[in-house]
TIROKE-777079 format. One line per field, with one value per residue (C-alpha): residue number from 1; z, y, x; residue in three letters; chain. Coordinates in steps of 0.5 Angstrom, whole numbers, plus 2048, in hexadecimal, padded with zeros to 3 digits. Layout:
% residues N
i NUM,...
zz Z,...
yy Y,...
xx X,...
aa Ala,...
ch A,...
This chain:
% residues 152
i 1,2,3,4,5,6,7,8,9,10,11,12,13,14,15,16,17,18,19,20,21,22,23,24,25,26,27,28,29,30,31,32,33,34,35,36,37,38,39,40,41,42,43,44,45,46,47,48,49,50,51,52,53,54,55,56,57,58,59,60,61,62,63,64,65,66,67,68,69,70,71,72,73,74,75,76,77,78,79,80,81,82,83,84,85,86,87,88,89,90,91,92,93,94,95,96,97,98,99,100,101,102,103,104,105,106,107,108,109,110,111,112,113,114,115,116,117,118,119,120,121,122,123,124,125,126,127,128,129,130,131,132,133,134,135,136,137,138,139,140,141,142,143,144,145,146,147,148,149,150,151,152
zz 826,826,823,828,826,82A,827,82A,827,82B,827,829,822,81F,825,824,81C,81D,822,81E,817,81B,81E,817,814,815,819,820,824,82B,82A,830,82F,832,831,834,832,839,83B,836,838,83F,83D,839,83F,843,83F,840,847,847,841,843,842,83A,839,83C,836,832,82B,825,821,824,820,822,820,81F,822,829,82F,835,831,829,825,824,82C,82D,828,82C,833,82F,82D,834,836,830,833,839,835,832,82C,826,825,81E,81E,819,819,818,817,813,813,80B,80D,809,80F,813,80E,80D,814,815,80F,813,81A,81B,81E,819,813,810,810,80F,80D,812,812,812,80D,80C,806,80A,810,80B,809,810,811,80B,80C,813,811,811,818,81A,818,81B,822,822,81E,819,812,810,816,813,80C,80E,811,80A
yy 87C,877,877,876,872,870,86B,86A,864,85F,859,856,853,85A,85D,858,859,860,860,85B,85F,865,861,85E,865,869,86E,870,86F,86E,86A,86A,866,866,862,867,86E,870,86E,871,878,877,876,87C,880,87F,884,889,889,888,88B,888,882,884,882,87B,879,87D,87A,87E,879,876,870,86F,86A,86D,867,865,863,868,86E,86F,872,878,878,878,87E,882,881,882,889,88B,889,88C,893,890,88C,890,88C,88B,884,881,87C,877,873,86B,867,861,865,866,86B,871,875,874,876,87C,87E,87C,881,887,885,88B,886,880,880,87A,874,86E,867,861,85E,863,861,864,868,86B,86C,870,874,876,878,87C,880,881,884,88B,88B,887,88B,891,88D,88D,886,888,887,882,87E,87E,87C,876,873,872
xx 82E,829,822,81C,816,810,80C,805,801,7FD,7FF,805,807,807,80B,810,810,811,816,81A,81A,81C,822,824,824,82B,827,82B,825,821,81A,815,80F,808,802,7FD,7FC,7FA,801,805,801,802,80A,80A,806,80C,810,80B,80C,814,817,81E,81B,81B,822,820,81C,817,815,817,812,80C,809,802,7FD,7F5,7F1,7F3,7EF,7EE,7F1,7F1,7F6,7F2,7F0,7F8,7F9,7F3,7F7,7FE,7FB,7FA,801,805,806,809,80E,814,816,811,80F,80D,807,806,800,801,7FB,7F8,7F2,7EF,7EA,7EA,7E7,7ED,7F2,7EF,7EF,7F6,7F7,7F3,7F7,7FD,802,801,806,803,7FF,803,800,802,807,80C,812,819,816,811,816,81A,815,813,81A,81A,814,817,81D,81C,818,81E,823,820,820,828,829,82F,82D,832,830,829,82B,82E,828,825
aa Met,Lys,Leu,Asn,Phe,Met,Ile,Ile,Asp,Asp,Asn,Lys,Ile,Asp,Leu,Phe,Ile,Cys,Lys,Lys,Ile,Ile,Glu,Lys,Ser,Ser,Val,Asn,His,Arg,Val,Arg,Thr,Phe,Lys,Lys,Ala,Tyr,Ser,Ala,Ile,Lys,Phe,Leu,Glu,Val,Phe,Thr,Lys,Lys,Leu,Glu,Tyr,Gln,Glu,Val,Phe,Leu,Pro,Asp,Ile,Ile,Leu,Leu,Asp,Ile,Asn,Met,Pro,Glu,Met,Ser,Gly,Phe,Gln,Phe,Leu,Ser,Glu,Phe,Asn,Lys,Leu,Glu,Lys,Ser,Ile,Glu,Lys,Pro,Ile,Lys,Ile,Phe,Met,Leu,Ser,Ser,Ser,Thr,Asn,Met,His,Asp,Val,Ile,Lys,Val,Lys,Ser,Glu,Lys,His,Cys,Val,Asp,Phe,Ile,Ser,Lys,Pro,Leu,Thr,Val,Glu,Glu,Leu,Asn,Lys,Ile,Ile,Ser,Lys,Ser,Gln,Ser,Phe,Leu,Thr,Gln,Asn,His,Tyr,Pro,Lys,Asn,Glu,Ile,Ala,Asn,Tyr,Tyr
ch A,A,A,A,A,A,A,A,A,A,A,A,A,A,A,A,A,A,A,A,A,A,A,A,A,A,A,A,A,A,A,A,A,A,A,A,A,A,A,A,A,A,A,A,A,A,A,A,A,A,A,A,A,A,A,A,A,A,A,A,A,A,A,A,A,A,A,A,A,A,A,A,A,A,A,A,A,A,A,A,A,A,A,A,A,A,A,A,A,A,A,A,A,A,A,A,A,A,A,A,A,A,A,A,A,A,A,A,A,A,A,A,A,A,A,A,A,A,A,A,A,A,A,A,A,A,A,A,A,A,A,A,A,A,A,A,A,A,A,A,A,A,A,A,A,A,A,A,A,A,A,A
């Protein structure tokens, strides 16, 4: 089974780095990238209308930037919370940001779907921590333990 990542970041270089880190890891994966949080929400809304589409690509983990034009990471979370009940699979979100604002870090910790705040750029070590922190969640969602253990 593949681990599905969604990366949402308005910076093309950061998107590229995240995607390459995931590709170079031993994770059996699929990655979907979005430069706009609004586009990612619209993509996820499709799954709330057609449940059979959830087999196509529903993320297990979302790496979400905070500071983006049009829709910030926190605005994305607000919209995601409205969709959550319609999506059958729980999704874990990690805020990936260059923000040094302590208010952002505290706010991330108070968000129910956010597992952690990670400073950019994503590294192999941080990716391993993300997978490690998601292990029990992933196991509950039909990923065999031995398959997850091979990721880090």
